[in-house]
C-alpha positions in Angstrom: 4.1 15.0 25.3 7.9 15.3 25.0 8.7 18.6 23.2 11.2 16.9 20.9 8.5 14.5 19.7 6.1 17.4 19.2 8.6 19.3 17.1 9.5 16.2 15.1 5.9 15.3 14.3 5.6 17.3 11.1 8.7 15.6 9.7 7.5 12.2 10.9 4.2 12.6 9.2 6.0 13.8 6.1 7.9 10.6 6.2 4.7 8.7 5.5 4.9 9.9 1.9 8.6 9.2 1.5 9.8 7.3 -1.6 11.5 4.6 0.5 9.3 1.8 1.9 11.6 1.6 4.9 11.3 5.3 5.6 7.5 5.1 5.4 7.5 2.2 7.8 9.8 3.9 10.3 7.8 7.1 10.1 4.5 5.2 10.7 6.0 3.4 13.7 7.2 6.7 15.2 3.8 8.5 14.6 2.2 5.6 16.4 4.6 6.2 19.4 3.5 9.9 19.5 -0.2 8.9 19.4 0.4 6.5 22.3 1.5 9.5 24.4 -1.0 12.0 23.1 -3.6 10.9 20.5 -4.8 14.5 20.1 -1.4 15.6 18.8 -2.2 13.6 15.6 -5.5 15.4 14.9 -4.1 18.0 12.5 -2.4 15.3 10.5 -5.3 13.0 9.9 -5.5 13.6 6.2 -1.8 12.5 5.9 -2.6 9.4 7.9 -5.6 8.5 5.8 -3.5 9.0 2.6 -0.9 6.6 4.1 -3.5 3.9 4.2 -3.0 3.6 0.5 0.7 2.7 0.7 1.6 -0.7 -0.8 3.5 -2.1 2.2 1.5 -3.7 5.0 3.5 -2.4 7.9 2.8 1.3 7.1 -0.9 0.5 6.8 -1.1 -1.4 10.1 0.9 1.2 12.0 -1.4 3.9 10.7 -4.5 1.9 11.5 -3.1 1.3 15.1 -2.6 5.1 15.3 -6.2 5.7 14.2 -7.4 3.2 16.8 -5.8 5.3 19.5 -7.3 8.5 18.1 -10.7 6.9 17.6 -11.2 6.3 21.3 -11.1 10.1 22.1 -12.0 11.7 18.8 -14.2 9.2 16.9 -15.8 11.9 14.7 -12.4 12.9 13.4 -11.4 9.5 12.2 -14.7 8.6 10.5 -13.3 9.4 7.1 -11.0 6.4 7.6 -13.8 3.8 7.6 -13.7 3.1 3.9 -10.0 2.6 3.9 -10.3 0.4 7.0 -12.9 -1.7 5.2 -10.5 -2.3 2.3 -7.8 -3.2 4.8 -10.1 -5.5 6.8 -10.3 -7.8 3.8 -6.6 -7.5 2.7 -5.9 -11.0 1.4 -2.1 -10.7 1.9 -1.7 -9.4 5.4 -3.2 -10.7 8.6 -1.7 -7.9 10.7 -3.4 -5.3 8.4 -6.7 -7.1 8.8 -6.3 -7.2 12.5 -5.4 -3.6 12.8 -8.4 -2.6 10.6 -10.7 -4.8 12.8 -9.3 -3.1 16.0 -9.8 0.4 14.5 -13.4 -0.4 13.5 -14.2 -1.9 16.9 -12.7 1.1 18.7 -14.6 3.5 16.6 -17.8 1.4 17.0 -17.4 1.3 20.8 -17.9 5.1 21.1 -21.7 5.4 20.4 -24.8 3.5 19.4 -24.8 5.0 15.9 -21.1 4.2 15.3 -21.6 0.6 16.5 -24.4 0.2 14.0 -22.2 1.8 11.3 -19.4 -0.7 11.6 -21.1 -3.8 12.9 -21.9 -5.2 9.4 -18.1 -5.0 8.5 -17.1 -6.6 11.8 -19.7 -9.3 11.5 -18.5 -10.2 8.0 -14.9 -10.3 9.2 -15.8 -12.6 12.1 -17.3 -15.0 9.6 -14.3 -14.8 7.3 -11.6 -15.1 9.9 -13.1 -17.3 12.6 -10.4 -19.6 13.9 -7.5 -17.8 12.1 -4.4 -16.8 14.0 -5.6 -13.2 14.5 -9.1 -14.3 15.6 -8.2 -14.2 19.3 -7.2 -10.6 19.1 -10.3 -9.8 17.2 -12.3 -11.3 20.1 -10.4 -9.0 22.5 -11.4 -6.0 20.3 -15.0 -7.2 20.3 -14.9 -7.4 24.1 -13.6 -3.9 24.3 -16.3 -2.7 22.0 -19.0 -4.5 24.0 -17.9 -2.4 27.0 -18.8 0.8 25.2 -22.2 2.4 24.5 -23.1 0.2 21.6 -26.7 -0.1 20.3 -29.1 -2.8 21.5 -29.4 -3.9 17.9 -25.6 -4.3 17.7 -25.5 -6.1 21.0 -28.2 -8.6 19.9 -26.5 -9.3 16.7 -23.1 -9.8 18.3 -24.7 -12.1 20.9 -26.2 -14.1 18.1 -22.9 -14.2 16.2 -21.0 -15.6 19.2 -23.8 -17.9 20.6 -22.4 -21.1 19.1 -18.9 -20.4 20.4 -20.2 -19.7 24.0 -21.7 -23.1 24.0 -19.5 -25.2 21.8 -16.3 -23.3 21.2 -13.0 -24.5 22.2 -10.3 -23.0 24.5 -9.8 -19.2 24.1 -12.6 -18.9 21.6 -15.2 -20.1 24.1 -13.7 -18.2 27.0 -13.5 -14.9 25.2 -17.0 -15.4 23.7 -18.4 -16.0 27.1 -16.8 -12.8 28.4 -18.3 -10.9 25.5 -21.7 -12.4 26.2 -21.5 -11.5 29.9 -20.7 -7.9 29.0 -23.6 -7.7 26.6 -26.3 -9.2 28.8 -27.1 -5.8 30.4 -27.4 -4.2 27.0 -30.2 -6.4 25.5 -33.8 -6.6 26.7 
């Protein structure tokens, strides 16, 4: 990681608690940029990130969730305390980007082990039912495809296959195509 970013990280993370909405948003965006380069650099600041999930503005929350998604892939046990806040964000009635970021985070976390897939699957399943066909649904399917490639449980794989079964046969356009890709990925995980 660039040494200037590393030295700026404490101030950036501190900006997540700034009084100004714009400062919080800018800080969240820059913290995400750091995490893209080195997700492990964020580890000592996870409590600050989790705290930022309670900010009123959507952009700060989705940027933080995107950061946690990056960290989840390499350090899932470290981001587990964010599951409850992600659940709240998953059903945010005012912001589709926040819902999508929460879905991606939960799917990334769930893709890391059988137990984690079982932990988050009920939330993802409910979100699939709520947002099927919404504008962000395509990206949710992409996150499910990524999750399906991970070491998810056979139970989760079965339930995901059941959930997308209708769309693999009768869906339209991208919904059918992505659902078919997910189903192909899951075939080897169910017996």
